[in-house]
N, C-alpha and C positions, 0 to 999 in steps of 0.2 A: 581153947578154941573160942572164937568170938561167936556172937549170935548169928552172923551171916554164914559162918562155917557150919553151924548146926543145921541151918536151913538148907544149905547146899548138900549136906549129908543126907538129910531127909528127902530132898528131891532126887538124889542119886538112888537111894533105896527104893523109892516109889517107882521110878522109871525102870529099874532093873527087875523088880518083882512084876510089874505090869507087862514088861517084855516077855518074861517067862510065862505069864498067864496067857498072853496072846499066842505065843509060840506053841504051847502044849495044849491049848484048847482048840486047835485046828484053825486058827486065824491066819491072816496073811503073813508070810515069813518075812517079807520085805519091811512091813510096818514094824514087826517085832524086832527085826535087826536094827532099824533106825532108833527105836526106843532104847535098845540095849547100847548102841553106840553113844548116844547122847548121855545116858546114865553113866557109862564108864568114863566118858570125858569129864563129867562133873566130879567123879571120884578121883580121877587123875589130877584134876586141878586142886583138889584138897591135899594131895600128897606132895606135889611139886612145890618146893620152897619159893616164896615170893621174893622178888628183887627189892632190895632196899637201897635207895639212893643216898 
C-alpha cells in the first residue's frame, strides 16, 4: 500500500472511531452518522480496485 493509502486508512479509522464516540456519548446522531458515512466511504475506496488505463 502506498503512503496515500495509509493516510486514507488512518483517516477512515479516525472518522469511524470519532463517530462512535459522538454516537455513544449522547451527541447528535445526524453528525455521528455523517462522520460514519464518510469514514466508511474512505474505507470502501481503499477496497475497490483502481482502474488502470
